[in-house]
DSSP file (Angstrom, degrees, kcal/mol; ACC not computed):
  #  RESIDUE AA STRUCTURE BP1 BP2  ACC     N-H-->O    O-->H-N    N-H-->O    O-->H-N    TCO  KAPPA ALPHA  PHI   PSI    X-CA   Y-CA   Z-CA
    1    1 A M              0   0    0      0, 0.0     2,-0.4     0, 0.0    16,-0.2   0.000 360.0 360.0 360.0 136.7  154.8  -96.0  129.9
    2    2 A I  E     -a   17   0A   0     14,-2.7    16,-3.4    13,-0.1     2,-0.5  -0.748 360.0-139.5 -89.7 131.9  157.8  -96.6  127.6
    3    3 A T  E     -a   18   0A   0     -2,-0.4    16,-0.2    14,-0.2     2,-0.1  -0.797  16.3-147.1 -95.3 130.3  157.7  -94.7  124.2
    4    4 A T        -     0   0    0     14,-2.4     3,-0.1    -2,-0.5    16,-0.1  -0.431  24.2 -97.1 -87.6 164.7  158.7  -96.6  121.1
    5    5 A D        -     0   0    0      1,-0.1    15,-0.4    -2,-0.1     2,-0.2  -0.329  65.8 -72.6 -64.1 164.5  160.5  -95.3  118.0
    6    6 A V        -     0   0    0     13,-0.1     2,-0.4    15,-0.1    15,-0.2  -0.480  53.3-144.3 -66.7 127.9  158.0  -94.6  115.2
    7    7 A K  B     +b   21   0A   0     13,-3.3    15,-2.3    -2,-0.2     4,-0.1  -0.790  30.7 164.9 -97.4 136.0  156.7  -97.9  113.8
    8    8 A T        +     0   0    0     -2,-0.4     2,-0.3    13,-0.2    -1,-0.1   0.257  66.3  38.4-130.2   6.3  156.0  -98.2  110.0
    9    9 A S  S    S-     0   0    0      1,-0.1    19,-0.1    19,-0.1    -1,-0.1  -0.922 107.1 -44.3-149.2 172.7  155.7 -102.0  109.7
   10   10 A D        -     0   0    0     -2,-0.3     2,-0.3    17,-0.1    20,-0.2  -0.016  62.3-177.0 -45.1 139.4  154.4 -105.0  111.7
   11   11 A Y  E     -d   30   0B   0     18,-2.1    20,-2.8    -4,-0.1     2,-0.7  -1.000  29.0-140.2-146.7 140.8  155.3 -104.8  115.3
   12   12 A F  E     -d   31   0B   0     -2,-0.3    20,-0.2    18,-0.2     2,-0.1  -0.913  32.1-146.7-101.0 110.8  154.9 -106.9  118.5
   13   13 A A        -     0   0    0     18,-2.5     2,-0.3    -2,-0.7     3,-0.0  -0.358   4.3-143.8 -78.3 155.9  154.0 -104.6  121.4
   14   14 A S    >   -     0   0    0      1,-0.1     3,-0.8    18,-0.1    -1,-0.0  -0.766  36.2 -79.8-111.8 162.7  155.1 -105.1  125.0
   15   15 A V  T 3  S+     0   0    0     -2,-0.3    27,-0.2     1,-0.2   -13,-0.1  -0.325 113.2  17.8 -61.6 142.2  153.1 -104.2  128.1
   16   16 A N  T 3  S+     0   0    0     25,-3.2   -14,-2.7     1,-0.2     2,-0.4   0.842  92.4 140.3  64.0  39.1  153.1 -100.6  129.1
   17   17 A E  E <   -ac   2  42A   0     -3,-0.8    26,-2.8    24,-0.7     2,-0.7  -0.880  50.0-146.1-109.8 144.1  154.3  -99.2  125.8
   18   18 A L  E     -ac   3  43A   0    -16,-3.4   -14,-2.4    -2,-0.4     2,-0.8  -0.944  25.2-156.8-100.1 107.2  153.2  -96.1  123.9
   19   19 A V  E     - c   0  44A   0     24,-3.5    26,-2.6    -2,-0.7     2,-0.6  -0.785   1.5-156.2 -94.7 110.8  153.5  -97.4  120.3
   20   20 A R  E     - c   0  45A   0     -2,-0.8   -13,-3.3   -15,-0.4     2,-0.3  -0.775  19.7-173.8 -89.2 121.2  153.9  -94.4  117.9
   21   21 A C  E     -bc   7  46A   0     24,-2.9    26,-2.7    -2,-0.6     2,-0.4  -0.883  21.9-172.4-123.0 146.7  152.7  -95.5  114.5
   22   22 A N        +     0   0    0    -15,-2.3     3,-0.4    -2,-0.3    26,-0.1  -0.925   5.7 176.3-137.6 112.0  152.7  -93.9  111.0
   23   23 A T    >   +     0   0    0     -2,-0.4     3,-1.3    24,-0.3   -15,-0.1   0.114  45.6 116.9-100.3  20.3  150.8  -95.7  108.3
   24   24 A A  T 3  S+     0   0    0      1,-0.3    -1,-0.2    29,-0.0     3,-0.1   0.840  80.5  45.8 -58.0 -33.8  151.4  -93.1  105.6
   25   25 A A  T 3  S-     0   0    0     -3,-0.4    -1,-0.3     1,-0.3     2,-0.2   0.549 131.8 -56.1 -87.6  -7.3  153.3  -95.6  103.5
   26   26 A G    <   -     0   0    0     -3,-1.3    -1,-0.3    28,-0.1    28,-0.1  -0.688  66.3 -59.9 146.6 161.4  150.7  -98.4  104.0
   27   27 A S        +     0   0    0     -2,-0.2     2,-0.3    -3,-0.1    29,-0.2  -0.279  50.8 163.6 -66.5 150.9  148.8 -100.5  106.4
   28   28 A F  E     - e   0  56B   0     27,-0.9    29,-2.7   -19,-0.1     2,-0.3  -0.935  28.5-109.0-155.4 177.2  150.5 -102.7  109.0
   29   29 A S  E     - e   0  57B   0     -2,-0.3   -18,-2.1    27,-0.2     2,-0.5  -0.846   7.7-155.0-119.8 152.1  149.7 -104.5  112.2
   30   30 A V  E     -de  11  58B   0     27,-2.6    29,-2.7    -2,-0.3     2,-0.5  -0.996  18.3-153.5-118.4 122.9  150.5 -104.2  115.9
   31   31 A T  E     -de  12  59B   0    -20,-2.8   -18,-2.5    -2,-0.5     3,-0.1  -0.851  11.9-135.8-100.1 129.2  150.2 -107.5  117.8
   32   32 A F        -     0   0    0     27,-2.8   -18,-0.1    -2,-0.5   -17,-0.1  -0.399  33.5 -88.1 -79.1 159.0  149.5 -107.3  121.5
   33   33 A P        -     0   0    0      0, 0.0     2,-0.1     0, 0.0    -1,-0.1  -0.266  44.4-109.1 -64.4 152.8  151.3 -109.4  124.1
   34   34 A E  S    S+     0   0    0      1,-0.2    28,-0.1    -3,-0.1    27,-0.1  -0.477  92.2  16.8 -77.1 154.7  150.0 -112.9  124.9
   35   35 A N  S    S-     0   0    0     26,-0.5    -1,-0.2    -2,-0.1    27,-0.1   0.904  79.4-166.4  53.0  57.0  148.5 -113.6  128.3
   36   36 A P        -     0   0    0      0, 0.0     2,-0.3     0, 0.0    -1,-0.1  -0.321   5.5-145.7 -68.4 156.5  147.7 -110.0  129.5
   37   37 A T    >   -     0   0    0      1,-0.1     3,-2.3    -2,-0.0     0, 0.0  -0.825  36.9 -73.3-117.1 161.8  146.9 -109.4  133.2
   38   38 A D  T 3  S+     0   0    0     -2,-0.3     3,-0.1     1,-0.3    -1,-0.1  -0.274 120.6  25.0 -54.2 133.5  144.5 -106.9  134.7
   39   39 A G  T 3  S+     0   0    0      1,-0.4    -1,-0.3    -3,-0.0     2,-0.1   0.226  83.9 135.7  94.6 -12.9  146.0 -103.4  134.5
   40   40 A D    <   -     0   0    0     -3,-2.3    -1,-0.4   -25,-0.1     2,-0.3  -0.470  35.9-168.3 -65.3 138.5  148.3 -104.1  131.5
   41   41 A E        -     0   0    0     -2,-0.1   -25,-3.2    -3,-0.1   -24,-0.7  -0.962  23.3-178.6-133.5 149.1  148.2 -101.2  129.1
   42   42 A I  E     -c   17   0A   0     -2,-0.3     2,-0.4   -26,-0.2   -24,-0.2  -0.974  14.3-158.7-139.5 131.9  149.3 -100.4  125.6
   43   43 A A  E     -c   18   0A   0    -26,-2.8   -24,-3.5    -2,-0.3     2,-0.4  -0.908   2.5-155.4-112.6 142.0  148.7  -97.0  124.0
   44   44 A I  E     -c   19   0A   0     -2,-0.4     2,-0.5   -26,-0.2   -24,-0.2  -0.966   5.7-163.0-117.7 129.3  148.7  -96.4  120.2
   45   45 A L  E     -c   20   0A   0    -26,-2.6   -24,-2.9    -2,-0.4     2,-1.1  -0.959  13.6-142.7-116.5 128.4  149.4  -93.0  118.8
   46   46 A D  E >   -c   21   0A   0     -2,-0.5     3,-1.2   -26,-0.2     2,-0.3  -0.739  20.6-160.5 -90.0  92.8  148.5  -92.1  115.2
   47   47 A L  G >  S+     0   0    0    -26,-2.7     3,-0.8    -2,-1.1   -24,-0.3  -0.578  76.5   8.3 -74.6 133.9  151.4  -89.9  114.0
   48   48 A G  G 3  S-     0   0    0     -2,-0.3    -1,-0.2     1,-0.2   -26,-0.1   0.561 111.4 -95.7  75.3   7.8  150.5  -87.8  111.0
   49   49 A E  G <  S+     0   0    0     -3,-1.2     3,-0.4     1,-0.1    -1,-0.2   0.898  80.3 145.6  48.3  45.7  146.8  -88.8  111.3
   50   50 A S    X>  +     0   0    0     -3,-0.8     4,-2.4   -29,-0.2     3,-1.2   0.574  42.9  84.7 -90.6 -10.6  147.5  -91.5  108.7
   51   51 A F  T 34 S+     0   0    0      1,-0.3    -1,-0.2     2,-0.2     5,-0.1   0.804  81.8  64.2 -62.6 -27.7  145.1  -94.2  110.0
   52   52 A K  T 34 S+     0   0    0     -3,-0.4    -1,-0.3     1,-0.2     3,-0.2   0.760 114.5  30.2 -70.6 -21.9  142.2  -92.6  108.1
   53   53 A S  T <4 S+     0   0    0     -3,-1.2     2,-0.4     1,-0.3    -2,-0.2   0.758 133.7  25.8-103.3 -32.5  143.9  -93.4  104.8
   54   54 A N  S  < S-     0   0    0     -4,-2.4    -1,-0.3   -28,-0.1   -31,-0.2  -0.962  87.8-127.8-134.5 115.9  145.8  -96.6  105.7
   55   55 A N        -     0   0    0     -2,-0.4   -27,-0.9    -3,-0.2     2,-0.5  -0.192   4.3-139.0 -64.5 147.9  144.5  -98.7  108.5
   56   56 A L  E     -e   28   0B   0    -29,-0.2     2,-0.6    -5,-0.1   -27,-0.2  -0.945  23.4-143.8 -97.8 128.6  146.5  -99.9  111.5
   57   57 A I  E     -e   29   0B   0    -29,-2.7   -27,-2.6    -2,-0.5     2,-0.6  -0.849   7.6-153.0 -99.8 122.3  145.5 -103.5  112.2
   58   58 A L  E     -e   30   0B   0     -2,-0.6   -27,-0.2   -29,-0.2   -29,-0.1  -0.851   5.5-165.8 -98.2 122.8  145.3 -104.5  115.9
   59   59 A L  E     -e   31   0B   0    -29,-2.7   -27,-2.8    -2,-0.6    -2,-0.0  -0.910   3.5-164.7-108.6 105.4  145.9 -108.2  116.6
   60   60 A P        -     0   0    0      0, 0.0    -1,-0.1     0, 0.0     4,-0.1   0.755   8.9-154.8 -69.9 -28.1  144.8 -108.8  120.2
   61   61 A N  S    S+     0   0    0      1,-0.2   -26,-0.5   -27,-0.1     2,-0.3   0.721  70.3  66.7  63.1  18.6  146.4 -112.2  120.8
   62   62 A T  S    S-     0   0    0    -28,-0.1    -1,-0.2   -27,-0.1     3,-0.1  -0.955  90.8-107.6-159.7 170.2  143.7 -112.8  123.5
   63   63 A A  S    S+     0   0    0     -2,-0.3     2,-0.4     1,-0.2    -2,-0.1   0.774 100.0  32.5 -79.5 -26.8  140.0 -113.4  123.8
   64   64 A F        +     0   0    0     -4,-0.1     2,-0.4     2,-0.0    -1,-0.2  -0.982  56.0 168.7-141.7 127.5  139.1 -110.0  125.4
   65   65 A I        -     0   0    0     -2,-0.4     2,-0.6    -3,-0.1    -3,-0.0  -1.000  23.9-143.8-131.9 133.1  140.6 -106.5  125.0
   66   66 A E        -     0   0    0     -2,-0.4     2,-0.4     2,-0.0    -2,-0.0  -0.877  17.1-157.6 -98.6 122.2  139.0 -103.3  126.3
   67   67 A Y              0   0    0     -2,-0.6    -2,-0.0     1,-0.1     0, 0.0  -0.832 360.0 360.0-101.0 135.1  139.5 -100.3  124.1
   68   68 A D              0   0    0     -2,-0.4    -1,-0.1     0, 0.0    -2,-0.0   0.353 360.0 360.0-109.1 360.0  139.3  -96.8  125.4
C-alpha cells in the first residue's frame, strides 16, 4: 500500500493507497476511484483523531463499497 502525504483538503484517492487525513482545520472529502475491481483497497487514517470534531466525507464513486 502506498502512503500519501497528510491530506487536509479534498482529495481523489487511488487504488492501494493509505490516505492519511487531518480534519482539524475543517471537514473535507476523499473521493474513491471510479470502476473498482474486486480486491482494490483504500485505507483511511485519522491523524490527530480529528474526525470526531470535523467529519471526513467519503464519496464512493460507485454503487457498492464494503467498509471494514
